[in-house]
LUMDOKE-974274 format. One line per field, with one value per atom (N, C-alpha, C, O): x, y, z; atom name. Coordinates in Angstrom, 2 decimals, always signed. Layout:
N
u: c(X | ...)
v: c(Y | ...)
w: c(Z | ...)
site: c(CA | ...)
# end
This chain:
163
u: c(+10.53 | +11.11 | +9.89 | +9.84 | +8.31 | +7.25 | +6.87 | +6.49 | +7.08 | +6.63 | +7.52 | +7.17 | +8.59 | +9.50 | +8.85 | +8.66 | +8.49 | +8.14 | +6.89 | +6.82 | +6.21 | +4.63 | +5.47 | +4.65 | +6.88 | +6.86 | +8.24 | +8.76 | +8.70 | +9.70 | +9.60 | +10.08 | +8.84 | +8.55 | +8.08 | +8.53 | +7.25 | +7.41 | +8.29 | +8.27 | +9.32 | +10.51 | +11.37 | +12.46 | +11.26 | +12.21 | +12.04 | +12.79 | +10.36 | +9.97 | +10.26 | +11.07 | +9.80 | +10.54 | +11.58 | +11.75 | +12.78 | +14.20 | +14.01 | +14.39 | +13.43 | +13.18 | +13.31 | +14.28 | +11.30 | +11.62 | +12.05 | +11.88 | +12.87 | +14.06 | +15.15 | +15.61 | +15.42 | +16.20 | +16.07 | +16.86 | +14.34 | +13.97 | +13.84 | +13.38 | +14.28 | +14.36 | +15.91 | +15.93 | +16.77 | +18.01 | +18.15 | +17.27 | +19.82 | +19.61 | +19.42 | +18.80 | +19.99 | +19.81 | +18.63 | +18.39 | +17.51 | +16.04 | +15.78 | +14.82 | +16.51 | +15.68 | +14.98 | +14.80 | +14.37 | +13.16 | +14.38 | +14.31 | +15.31 | +16.02 | +17.02 | +17.36 | +17.38 | +17.53 | +16.85 | +17.22 | +15.66 | +14.89 | +13.59 | +12.56 | +14.26 | +13.65 | +15.04 | +14.83 | +16.27 | +17.07 | +16.28 | +16.15 | +15.70 | +15.28 | +14.17 | +14.16 | +12.90 | +11.46 | +11.40 | +11.50 | +11.26 | +11.62 | +11.43 | +10.45 | +13.18 | +13.15 | +12.25 | +12.01 | +11.56 | +10.39 | +9.46 | +9.26 | +8.57 | +8.09 | +7.68 | +6.59 | +8.86 | +9.13 | +9.00 | +8.42 | +9.58 | +9.69 | +7.94 | +7.26 | +7.59 | +5.61 | +4.86 | +4.11 | +5.29 | +4.49 | +5.50 | +5.64 | +6.20 | +6.79 | +6.83 | +7.76 | +5.27 | +5.22 | +4.46 | +3.41 | +5.06 | +4.31 | +5.33 | +6.51 | +5.05 | +5.76 | +6.38 | +5.97 | +7.73 | +8.34 | +7.29 | +7.18 | +6.58 | +6.48 | +5.02 | +4.99 | +4.27 | +3.82 | +4.38 | +3.98 | +5.63 | +6.61 | +6.82 | +6.74 | +7.27 | +7.49 | +6.39 | +6.53 | +5.26 | +3.95 | +3.81 | +3.44 | +4.05 | +3.68 | +4.48 | +3.92 | +5.89 | +6.72 | +6.57 | +6.67 | +6.27 | +5.29 | +4.43 | +4.67 | +3.28 | +2.58 | +3.35 | +3.69 | +3.74 | +4.55 | +5.16 | +5.03 | +5.75 | +6.38 | +5.57 | +5.76 | +4.19 | +3.37 | +2.62 | +2.37 | +2.12 | +1.78 | +2.38 | +1.87 | +4.39 | +5.35 | +4.92 | +4.65 | +5.08 | +4.41 | +3.39 | +3.77 | +2.09 | +0.89 | +1.00 | +0.20 | +1.71 | +2.12 | +3.02 | +2.99 | +4.03 | +5.24 | +4.43 | +4.58 | +3.50 | +3.25 | +1.19 | +0.50 | +0.73 | -0.23 | +0.42 | -0.17 | +1.93 | +2.23 | +2.56 | +2.12 | +3.45 | +3.53 | +2.68 | +2.86 | +1.24 | +0.37 | -0.67 | -1.83 | -0.19 | -0.62 | +0.56 | +0.33 | +1.83 | +2.41 | +2.44 | +2.52 | +2.36 | +2.10 | +0.93 | +1.04 | -0.38 | -1.82 | -1.09 | -1.91 | -0.34 | +0.13 | +0.53 | +0.29 | +1.56 | +2.23 | +1.45 | +1.56 | +0.11 | -0.57 | -1.18 | -0.95 | -2.20 | -2.80 | -2.15 | -2.71 | -0.85 | +0.12 | -0.96 | -1.69 | -1.03 | -2.16 | -3.36 | -3.75 | -4.27 | -5.89 | -6.18 | -5.52 | -7.84 | -7.30 | -9.13 | -9.67 | -9.55 | -10.51 | -10.15 | -8.97 | -10.65 | -10.45 | -10.66 | -10.91 | -10.60 | -10.85 | -10.94 | -9.86 | -11.59 | -11.65 | -9.77 | -8.93 | -9.60 | -8.82 | -7.54 | -6.68 | -7.35 | -6.36 | -5.60 | -4.41 | -7.06 | -6.85 | -6.45 | -5.89 | -7.03 | -6.85 | -5.30 | -4.50 | -4.94 | -3.42 | -2.23 | -1.09 | -2.68 | -2.12 | -2.26 | -1.22 | -3.35 | -3.24 | -1.85 | -0.99 | -2.22 | -1.36 | +0.11 | +0.88 | +0.41 | +1.65 | +1.95 | +2.56 | +1.72 | +1.50 | +2.54 | +3.70 | +1.24 | +1.29 | +2.44 | +2.87 | +2.66 | +4.28 | +5.17 | +6.04 | +5.12 | +6.29 | +6.64 | +7.74 | +5.48 | +5.30 | +6.00 | +6.47 | +5.83 | +6.21 | +7.65 | +8.60 | +7.65 | +9.41 | +10.52 | +11.63 | +9.76 | +10.40 | +10.59 | +11.70 | +9.36 | +9.70 | +10.72 | +11.39 | +10.65 | +11.33 | +13.40 | +14.30 | +12.93 | +14.27 | +15.30 | +16.49 | +13.84 | +14.33 | +14.50 | +14.61 | +14.50 | +14.47 | +16.22 | +16.60 | +16.91 | +18.20 | +18.82 | +20.03 | +18.28 | +19.14 | +19.13 | +18.05 | +20.17 | +20.70 | +20.01 | +20.36 | +19.10 | +18.53 | +17.17 | +16.64 | +16.39 | +15.47 | +14.97 | +15.47 | +13.67 | +12.23 | +11.24 | +10.75 | +11.28 | +10.23 | +9.00 | +9.08 | +8.04 | +6.25 | +5.24 | +5.37 | +4.38 | +3.17 | +2.46 | +1.52 | +2.39 | +1.45 | +1.78 | +0.89 | +3.35 | +3.61 | +2.92 | +2.12 | +3.64 | +2.71 | +1.39 | +0.93 | +0.47 | -0.93 | -1.43 | -2.41 | -0.17 | -0.43 | -0.01 | -0.27 | +0.84 | +1.76 | +0.36 | -0.05 | -0.02 | -1.23 | -2.28 | -2.98 | -2.50 | -3.64 | -3.02 | -3.82 | -2.16 | -2.14 | -2.35 | -2.91 | -1.78 | -2.08 | -3.33 | -3.32 | -4.66 | -5.77 | -6.63 | -7.79 | -5.95 | -6.61 | -6.50 | -7.33 | -5.17 | -4.48 | -5.73 | -6.02 | -6.21 | -6.81 | -8.19 | -8.76 | -8.88 | -10.26 | -9.86 | -10.79 | -8.83 | -9.08 | -9.19 | -9.86 | -8.05 | -8.32 | -9.67 | -10.22 | -10.21 | -11.66 | -12.56 | -13.18 | -12.56 | -13.34 | -12.65 | -13.18 | -11.55 | -11.10 | -11.95 | -12.57 | -11.86 | -12.59 | -13.70 | -14.26 | -14.34 | -15.96 | -16.76 | -17.57 | -16.06 | -16.25 | -15.85 | -16.34 | -14.47 | -14.44 | -15.32 | -15.16 | -16.44 | -17.63 | -18.17 | -18.57 | -18.84 | -20.02 | -19.65 | -20.72 | -18.79 | -18.53 | -18.66 | -19.08 | -18.15 | -18.83 | -19.66 | -19.83 | -20.53 | -21.92 | -22.58 | -23.21 | -22.45 | -23.13 | -22.64 | -23.50 | -21.66 | -21.50 | -21.80 | -21.66 | -22.13 | -22.93 | -24.42 | -25.05 | -24.79 | -26.41 | -26.63 | -27.63 | -25.44 | -25.28 | -26.06 | -26.81 | -25.13 | -24.64 | -25.61 | -26.26 | -25.62 | -27.65 | -28.83 | -29.77 | -28.94 | -30.15 | -29.71 | -30.56 | -29.17 | -28.88 | -28.62 | -27.91 | -28.69 | -28.97 | -30.52 | -30.93 | -31.29 | -32.48 | -33.47 | -34.63 | -32.86 | -33.95 | -34.57 | -33.90 | -35.61 | -36.26 | -35.85 | -35.64 | -35.77 | -35.34 | -36.65 | -37.43 | -37.14 | -37.97 | -38.00 | -38.03 | -37.97 | -38.11 | -38.92 | -38.71 | -40.05 | -40.80 | -40.09 | -40.71)
v: c(+20.63 | +18.95 | +18.37 | +17.45 | +18.64 | +17.94 | +17.02 | +15.87 | +17.90 | +17.49 | +15.96 | +15.22 | +15.74 | +14.56 | +13.40 | +12.22 | +14.41 | +12.73 | +11.96 | +10.73 | +12.53 | +11.95 | +11.75 | +11.46 | +11.76 | +11.61 | +10.68 | +10.08 | +10.64 | +9.93 | +8.45 | +8.02 | +8.06 | +6.35 | +6.53 | +5.70 | +7.42 | +7.25 | +7.53 | +7.17 | +8.48 | +8.90 | +8.00 | +8.01 | +7.11 | +5.64 | +4.79 | +4.10 | +4.94 | +3.60 | +3.99 | +3.28 | +4.89 | +5.68 | +5.82 | +6.44 | +4.86 | +5.02 | +3.46 | +3.21 | +2.62 | +0.88 | +0.75 | +0.25 | +1.64 | +1.65 | +1.69 | +0.83 | +2.97 | +3.45 | +2.16 | +1.90 | +1.46 | +0.23 | -0.68 | -1.18 | -1.02 | -1.87 | -1.76 | -2.58 | -0.66 | -0.21 | -0.29 | +0.26 | -0.78 | -1.19 | -2.05 | -2.91 | -2.38 | -3.69 | -4.68 | -5.42 | -5.24 | -6.31 | -6.42 | -7.16 | -5.67 | -6.20 | -6.64 | -6.15 | -7.30 | -7.46 | -8.34 | -8.91 | -8.51 | -9.86 | -11.06 | -12.02 | -10.79 | -12.15 | -12.51 | -13.66 | -11.22 | -11.89 | -12.53 | -13.37 | -11.79 | -12.45 | -13.59 | -13.85 | -14.14 | -15.41 | -16.61 | -17.79 | -15.94 | -16.98 | -17.23 | -18.45 | -16.63 | -16.80 | -17.49 | -18.71 | -16.70 | -17.14 | -18.22 | -19.20 | -18.53 | -19.78 | -20.97 | -21.62 | -20.98 | -22.20 | -22.63 | -23.83 | -21.52 | -21.59 | -22.17 | -23.33 | -21.74 | -22.12 | -23.37 | -23.69 | -24.02 | -25.22 | -26.30 | -27.37 | -25.66 | -26.82 | -26.92 | -27.95 | -25.83 | -26.20 | -26.77 | -27.74 | -25.93 | -26.48 | -27.79 | -27.33 | -29.00 | -29.31 | -29.81 | -30.20 | -29.70 | -30.39 | -29.22 | -29.26 | -28.28 | -27.44 | -26.87 | -26.84 | -26.42 | -25.72 | -24.65 | -23.85 | -24.57 | -23.50 | -22.16 | -21.27 | -22.41 | -20.77 | -21.03 | -19.94 | -21.75 | -21.37 | -20.15 | -18.98 | -20.89 | -20.52 | -19.48 | -18.60 | -19.25 | -17.70 | -16.64 | -15.48 | -17.17 | -16.42 | -15.92 | -14.76 | -16.62 | -17.09 | -16.00 | -15.39 | -15.74 | -15.19 | -13.63 | -12.75 | -13.81 | -11.71 | -11.41 | -10.40 | -12.27 | -11.58 | -11.85 | -10.73 | -12.51 | -12.55 | -10.53 | -9.66 | -10.45 | -9.07 | -7.86 | -6.80 | -8.64 | -7.02 | -6.72 | -5.54 | -7.83 | -7.75 | -7.42 | -7.10 | -7.72 | -6.54 | -4.68 | -3.94 | -4.64 | -2.92 | -3.12 | -2.54 | -3.55 | -3.09 | -3.32 | -2.78 | -3.92 | -4.10 | -3.07 | -2.71 | -2.31 | -1.99 | -0.43 | +0.08 | +0.18 | +1.08 | +1.52 | +2.47 | +0.44 | +0.51 | +1.15 | +1.94 | +0.56 | +0.88 | +2.32 | +3.31 | +2.28 | +4.02 | +4.86 | +5.93 | +4.20 | +5.49 | +5.16 | +5.54 | +4.66 | +4.23 | +5.37 | +6.27 | +4.92 | +6.22 | +7.72 | +8.68 | +7.85 | +9.15 | +10.01 | +11.14 | +9.11 | +9.49 | +9.40 | +9.70 | +9.21 | +8.93 | +10.20 | +10.61 | +10.99 | +12.27 | +13.20 | +14.13 | +12.96 | +13.79 | +14.59 | +15.69 | +13.34 | +13.69 | +14.14 | +14.72 | +13.94 | +14.83 | +14.22 | +15.06 | +13.15 | +13.28 | +13.31 | +12.91 | +13.93 | +14.47 | +13.11 | +12.21 | +13.22 | +12.10 | +12.23 | +13.31 | +11.23 | +11.21 | +11.02 | +10.67 | +11.10 | +11.63 | +12.08 | +11.15 | +12.88 | +13.82 | +13.47 | +13.69 | +13.13 | +13.21 | +13.44 | +12.67 | +15.13 | +16.05 | +15.32 | +15.28 | +14.69 | +13.98 | +12.80 | +12.66 | +11.75 | +10.94 | +10.75 | +9.84 | +12.11 | +12.47 | +13.06 | +12.64 | +13.98 | +14.18 | +13.14 | +13.27 | +12.20 | +10.81 | +10.13 | +9.83 | +9.90 | +9.32 | +9.89 | +9.28 | +11.31 | +11.87 | +11.82 | +11.64 | +12.04 | +12.13 | +10.43 | +10.20 | +9.60 | +7.72 | +7.68 | +7.43 | +8.09 | +7.86 | +9.27 | +9.14 | +10.36 | +11.05 | +10.73 | +11.16 | +9.20 | +8.82 | +7.37 | +7.07 | +6.73 | +5.98 | +5.95 | +5.00 | +7.09 | +8.10 | +8.51 | +8.69 | +8.60 | +8.76 | +7.74 | +7.60 | +7.01 | +5.66 | +4.90 | +4.58 | +4.65 | +4.17 | +5.24 | +4.67 | +6.72 | +7.09 | +6.45 | +6.26 | +6.40 | +6.35 | +4.99 | +4.94 | +3.79 | +3.05 | +2.72 | +1.56 | +3.80 | +3.73 | +3.88 | +3.72 | +4.23 | +4.40 | +3.36 | +3.47 | +2.30 | +1.64 | +0.42 | -0.18 | -0.04 | -1.54 | -3.10 | -3.87 | -3.14 | -4.37 | -4.36 | -5.45 | -3.03 | -2.46 | -1.40 | -0.31 | -1.91 | -1.13 | -0.29 | -0.70 | +1.00 | +1.63 | +1.32 | +1.19 | +1.18 | +0.65 | +1.81 | +2.55 | +1.78 | +2.76 | +1.32 | +1.74 | +0.48 | -0.47 | -0.30 | -0.06 | -0.49 | -0.47 | +0.59 | +0.41 | +2.13 | +3.11 | +2.91 | +3.00 | +2.59 | +1.88 | +1.39 | +1.73 | -0.09 | -0.77 | -0.61 | -1.41 | +0.75 | +1.10 | +2.14 | +2.33 | +2.54 | +4.09 | +3.06 | +3.36 | +1.86 | +1.37 | +0.76 | +0.79 | +0.32 | -0.08 | +0.83 | +0.37 | +2.45 | +3.56 | +3.93 | +5.09 | +3.75 | +3.45 | +2.76 | +3.12 | +1.28 | +0.53 | +0.98 | +1.06 | +1.24 | +1.63 | +2.95 | +3.18 | +3.54 | +4.71 | +4.70 | +5.57 | +3.02 | +2.63 | +2.10 | +2.31 | +1.55 | +0.87 | +1.47 | +1.19 | +2.66 | +3.82 | +3.81 | +3.08 | +4.66 | +4.49 | +4.15 | +4.88 | +2.75 | +1.68 | +1.10 | +0.28 | +1.54 | +1.79 | +3.28 | +3.32 | +4.17 | +5.21 | +4.96 | +5.16 | +4.61 | +4.31 | +3.41 | +3.75 | +2.39 | +0.95 | +1.42 | +1.08 | +2.65 | +2.81 | +4.07 | +4.37 | +5.12 | +5.44 | +5.19 | +5.66 | +3.90 | +2.97 | +2.46 | +1.94 | +2.10 | +1.23 | +2.41 | +2.20 | +3.50 | +4.43 | +5.23 | +5.96 | +5.22 | +5.37 | +4.29 | +4.63 | +3.29 | +1.69 | +1.90 | +1.46 | +2.38 | +2.03 | +3.64 | +3.55 | +4.88 | +5.99 | +5.23 | +5.16 | +4.73 | +4.55 | +3.50 | +3.57 | +2.14 | +1.58 | +2.04 | +1.60 | +3.27 | +3.63 | +4.57 | +4.83 | +5.07 | +6.20 | +5.39 | +5.87 | +4.08 | +3.25 | +2.87 | +3.40 | +2.45 | +2.00 | +3.01 | +2.68 | +4.47 | +5.21 | +5.59 | +6.69 | +4.79 | +5.45 | +4.22 | +4.40 | +3.18 | +2.32 | +2.60 | +3.14 | +2.38 | +2.42 | +1.25 | +0.09 | +1.76 | +0.64 | +0.23 | +1.17 | -1.11 | -1.50 | -1.44 | -2.43 | -0.50 | -0.42 | -1.02 | -1.05 | -1.60 | -2.74 | -3.84 | -4.65)
w: c(+13.69 | +13.00 | +13.01 | +12.19 | +13.95 | +13.89 | +13.09 | +13.33 | +11.61 | +10.54 | +10.12 | +9.20 | +10.92 | +10.30 | +10.82 | +10.49 | +12.03 | +13.15 | +12.36 | +12.40 | +11.85 | +10.82 | +9.59 | +8.72 | +8.98 | +7.33 | +7.60 | +6.66 | +8.76 | +8.49 | +7.60 | +6.56 | +8.48 | +7.60 | +6.35 | +5.55 | +5.83 | +4.31 | +3.26 | +2.08 | +4.09 | +3.14 | +3.71 | +3.15 | +4.76 | +4.22 | +3.36 | +2.67 | +3.51 | +2.61 | +1.29 | +0.68 | +0.74 | -0.40 | -1.05 | -2.10 | +0.01 | -0.29 | -1.01 | -2.15 | -0.22 | -0.07 | -1.32 | -1.89 | -2.34 | -2.95 | -3.96 | -4.83 | -4.07 | -4.72 | -5.09 | -6.20 | -3.78 | -3.87 | -4.67 | -5.47 | -4.29 | -5.50 | -6.77 | -7.57 | -6.97 | -8.30 | -9.25 | -10.35 | -8.90 | -9.06 | -9.51 | -9.44 | -10.48 | -10.79 | -10.50 | -11.26 | -8.95 | -8.23 | -7.85 | -6.90 | -8.53 | -7.90 | -10.09 | -10.70 | -10.61 | -12.35 | -12.03 | -10.96 | -13.46 | -13.52 | -13.34 | -12.57 | -14.08 | -14.27 | -12.68 | -12.39 | -11.76 | -10.82 | -9.64 | -8.82 | -9.82 | -8.76 | -9.03 | -8.41 | -10.37 | -10.83 | -10.13 | -9.85 | -9.99 | -9.41 | -8.10 | -8.02 | -7.07 | -5.90 | -6.31 | -6.20 | -6.94 | -7.07 | -7.74 | -7.00 | -9.08 | -9.90 | -8.84 | -8.46 | -8.43 | -7.37 | -6.32 | -6.21 | -5.30 | -4.31 | -5.05 | -4.67 | -6.28 | -7.02 | -7.72 | -8.20 | -7.66 | -8.67 | -6.99 | -6.77 | -6.36 | -5.01 | -4.70 | -4.73 | -4.47 | -4.04 | -5.39 | -5.55 | -6.14 | -7.52 | -8.22 | -9.35 | -8.22 | -9.24 | -10.51 | -11.22 | -10.73 | -12.36 | -12.91 | -13.56 | -12.58 | -13.18 | -14.37 | -14.02 | -15.71 | -16.81 | -16.45 | -15.61 | -17.29 | -17.18 | -17.15 | -16.32 | -18.41 | -19.24 | -17.71 | -17.12 | -17.21 | -15.76 | -15.10 | -15.03 | -14.55 | -13.31 | -13.50 | -12.64 | -15.13 | -15.16 | -15.29 | -14.92 | -15.85 | -15.46 | -13.99 | -13.83 | -13.02 | -11.93 | -11.13 | -10.22 | -11.49 | -11.32 | -11.17 | -10.32 | -12.65 | -13.20 | -12.09 | -11.43 | -11.76 | -11.01 | -9.89 | -9.51 | -9.29 | -7.76 | -7.85 | -6.99 | -9.17 | -9.14 | -8.85 | -8.25 | -9.79 | -9.96 | -8.72 | -8.52 | -7.63 | -6.72 | -5.38 | -4.31 | -6.03 | -5.57 | -5.26 | -4.31 | -6.69 | -6.98 | -6.35 | -5.33 | -6.03 | -5.18 | -4.04 | -3.27 | -3.68 | -1.89 | -1.64 | -0.46 | -2.55 | -2.11 | -1.62 | -0.51 | -2.81 | -3.33 | -2.44 | -2.81 | -1.25 | -0.84 | +0.55 | +1.29 | +0.75 | +2.27 | +1.93 | +2.51 | +0.85 | +0.83 | +1.14 | +1.73 | +0.55 | +0.46 | +2.10 | +2.21 | +2.81 | +4.08 | +4.85 | +5.66 | +4.26 | +5.39 | +4.85 | +5.63 | +3.56 | +3.21 | +3.87 | +4.35 | +3.77 | +4.76 | +6.11 | +6.98 | +6.45 | +7.77 | +8.47 | +9.60 | +6.94 | +7.29 | +7.39 | +8.18 | +6.14 | +5.81 | +7.09 | +7.59 | +7.44 | +8.87 | +9.87 | +10.80 | +9.79 | +11.33 | +12.55 | +13.09 | +12.87 | +14.02 | +14.38 | +15.47 | +13.20 | +13.38 | +13.08 | +12.56 | +13.77 | +13.19 | +12.12 | +11.88 | +11.80 | +10.57 | +9.38 | +9.31 | +8.45 | +7.37 | +5.65 | +4.88 | +5.32 | +4.38 | +2.95 | +2.41 | +2.36 | +0.29 | +0.08 | -0.39 | +0.77 | -0.04 | +0.22 | -0.66 | +1.46 | +1.90 | +1.17 | +0.88 | +0.93 | +0.42 | -1.18 | -1.80 | -1.56 | -3.33 | -3.31 | -4.14 | -2.42 | -2.30 | -2.09 | -2.52 | -1.43 | -1.06 | -2.47 | -3.06 | -2.99 | -4.32 | -5.52 | -6.16 | -5.40 | -6.50 | -6.49 | -7.43 | -4.97 | -4.83 | -5.07 | -6.11 | -4.51 | -5.01 | -6.37 | -6.70 | -6.89 | -8.80 | -9.75 | -10.90 | -8.94 | -8.88 | -9.08 | -9.83 | -7.90 | -7.11 | -8.13 | -8.61 | -8.26 | -8.87 | -10.75 | -11.37 | -11.08 | -12.84 | -12.37 | -13.13 | -11.39 | -11.26 | -11.01 | -11.51 | -9.98 | -10.16 | -11.62 | -12.05 | -12.32 | -13.25 | -14.58 | -15.44 | -14.51 | -15.09 | -15.32 | -16.13 | -13.56 | -12.45 | -13.38 | -13.70 | -13.60 | -13.89 | -15.57 | -15.97 | -16.42 | -17.28 | -18.05 | -19.21 | -16.91 | -16.73 | -16.21 | -16.07 | -15.85 | -14.70 | -15.70 | -15.77 | -16.47 | -17.18 | -16.65 | -15.76 | -17.45 | -17.03 | -16.53 | -16.32 | -16.25 | -16.47 | -16.95 | -17.23 | -17.05 | -18.68 | -17.32 | -16.27 | -17.99 | -17.55 | -18.18 | -19.40 | -17.72 | -17.79 | -17.33 | -16.35 | -18.12 | -17.84 | -17.41 | -16.73 | -17.41 | -16.89 | -15.26 | -14.44 | -14.85 | -13.76 | -12.82 | -11.89 | -13.49 | -12.55 | -12.47 | -11.33 | -13.55 | -13.01 | -11.98 | -11.32 | -11.80 | -10.72 | -9.39 | -8.49 | -9.21 | -8.15 | -7.71 | -6.56 | -8.62 | -8.24 | -7.82 | -6.85 | -8.44 | -7.48 | -6.37 | -5.44 | -6.10 | -5.28 | -3.99 | -3.00 | -4.04 | -3.26 | -3.69 | -3.29 | -4.35 | -4.25 | -3.70 | -3.50 | -3.29 | -2.45 | -0.98 | -0.08 | -1.05 | +0.78 | +1.24 | +2.42 | +0.28 | +0.52 | +1.01 | +1.67 | +0.37 | -0.02 | +1.52 | +2.30 | +2.07 | +3.47 | +4.84 | +5.83 | +4.45 | +5.12 | +5.41 | +6.24 | +4.67 | +4.51 | +5.48 | +6.25 | +5.34 | +5.65 | +6.86 | +7.61 | +6.99 | +9.04 | +9.59 | +10.65 | +8.85 | +9.61 | +9.54 | +10.62 | +8.78 | +8.50 | +10.20 | +11.05 | +9.97 | +11.34 | +12.44 | +13.51 | +12.24 | +13.75 | +14.15 | +15.33 | +13.26 | +13.51 | +13.86 | +14.92 | +13.09 | +13.45 | +14.39 | +14.73 | +15.29 | +16.31 | +17.84 | +18.98 | +17.26 | +18.34 | +18.42 | +19.40 | +17.09 | +17.07 | +17.99 | +18.99 | +17.71 | +18.13 | +20.09 | +20.86 | +20.61 | +21.48 | +22.28 | +23.50 | +21.86 | +22.55 | +22.67 | +23.73 | +21.56 | +21.51 | +22.54 | +23.26 | +22.74 | +23.83 | +25.64 | +26.51 | +25.27 | +26.84 | +27.03 | +28.04 | +25.86 | +26.08 | +26.23 | +26.86 | +25.67 | +26.11 | +27.18 | +27.89 | +27.75 | +29.53 | +29.95 | +30.91 | +29.95 | +30.84 | +30.51 | +30.88 | +29.90 | +29.74 | +30.39 | +30.76 | +30.42 | +31.11 | +32.27 | +33.15 | +32.45 | +33.86 | +34.89 | +34.54 | +36.30 | +36.93 | +37.58 | +37.72 | +38.06 | +38.50 | +40.60 | +41.32 | +40.90 | +42.27 | +43.16 | +44.38 | +42.47 | +43.43 | +44.08 | +44.78)
site: c(N | CA | C | O | N | CA | C | O | N | CA | C | O | N | CA | C | O | N | CA | C | O | N | CA | C | O | N | CA | C | O | N | CA | C | O | N | CA | C | O | N | CA | C | O | N | CA | C | O | N | CA | C | O | N | CA | C | O | N | CA | C | O | N | CA | C | O | N | CA | C | O | N | CA | C | O | N | CA | C | O | N | CA | C | O | N | CA | C | O | N | CA | C | O | N | CA | C | O | N | CA | C | O | N | CA | C | O | N | CA | C | O | N | CA | C | O | N | CA | C | O | N | CA | C | O | N | CA | C | O | N | CA | C | O | N | CA | C | O | N | CA | C | O | N | CA | C | O | N | CA | C | O | N | CA | C | O | N | CA | C | O | N | CA | C | O | N | CA | C | O | N | CA | C | O | N | CA | C | O | N | CA | C | O | N | CA | C | O | N | CA | C | O | N | CA | C | O | N | CA | C | O | N | CA | C | O | N | CA | C | O | N | CA | C | O | N | CA | C | O | N | CA | C | O | N | CA | C | O | N | CA | C | O | N | CA | C | O | N | CA | C | O | N | CA | C | O | N | CA | C | O | N | CA | C | O | N | CA | C | O | N | CA | C | O | N | CA | C | O | N | CA | C | O | N | CA | C | O | N | CA | C | O | N | CA | C | O | N | CA | C | O | N | CA | C | O | N | CA | C | O | N | CA | C | O | N | CA | C | O | N | CA | C | O | N | CA | C | O | N | CA | C | O | N | CA | C | O | N | CA | C | O | N | CA | C | O | N | CA | C | O | N | CA | C | O | N | CA | C | O | N | CA | C | O | N | CA | C | O | N | CA | C | O | N | CA | C | O | N | CA | C | O | N | CA | C | O | N | CA | C | O | N | CA | C | O | N | CA | C | O | N | CA | C | O | N | CA | C | O | N | CA | C | O | N | CA | C | O | N | CA | C | O | N | CA | C | O | N | CA | C | O | N | CA | C | O | N | CA | C | O | N | CA | C | O | N | CA | C | O | N | CA | C | O | N | CA | C | O | N | CA | C | O | N | CA | C | O | N | CA | C | O | N | CA | C | O | N | CA | C | O | N | CA | C | O | N | CA | C | O | N | CA | C | O | N | CA | C | O | N | CA | C | O | N | CA | C | O | N | CA | C | O | N | CA | C | O | N | CA | C | O | N | CA | C | O | N | CA | C | O | N | CA | C | O | N | CA | C | O | N | CA | C | O | N | CA | C | O | N | CA | C | O | N | CA | C | O | N | CA | C | O | N | CA | C | O | N | CA | C | O | N | CA | C | O | N | CA | C | O | N | CA | C | O | N | CA | C | O | N | CA | C | O | N | CA | C | O | N | CA | C | O | N | CA | C | O | N | CA | C | O | N | CA | C | O | N | CA | C | O | N | CA | C | O | N | CA | C | O | N | CA | C | O | N | CA | C | O | N | CA | C | O | N | CA | C | O | N | CA | C | O | N | CA | C | O | N | CA | C | O | N | CA | C | O | N | CA | C | O | N | CA | C | O | N | CA | C | O | N | CA | C | O | N | CA | C | O | N | CA | C | O | N | CA | C | O | N | CA | C | O | N | CA | C | O | N | CA | C | O | N | CA | C | O | N | CA | C | O | N | CA | C | O | N | CA | C | O | N | CA | C | O | N | CA | C | O | N | CA | C | O)
# end
């Protein structure tokens, strides 16, 4: 059951995403909450612009959901190992893309929801973005580690003035 230690967050988050794919989170239902908030902050904005902003917010939600899923899947794949390998990132992106496609397929059966290839692309983009961010963190960590090691070596080789 050691694998569960690393994978449980991704599994729980996948369930959360599935919950967002139900009829409760249709565009019509979310507009009852998001549009009034937008109208509060942007009181003179046209209805068309508010609808557009609502659409953008929902798509950003897709991107964010799958960004998080991608990070959690990477955590499961790494299983406590340090570093980052290209194959880990590629497998993670593949899993994210497959889950996004499965999620959209599920939505095609939910009243008030529709399946959209564009959403799969947005979701997968969130997964790719997460892997880029993870790679940057690993690279920055390695650079910091090398700089620290160089500073330590330089400090050890400085001659001391005993005069």
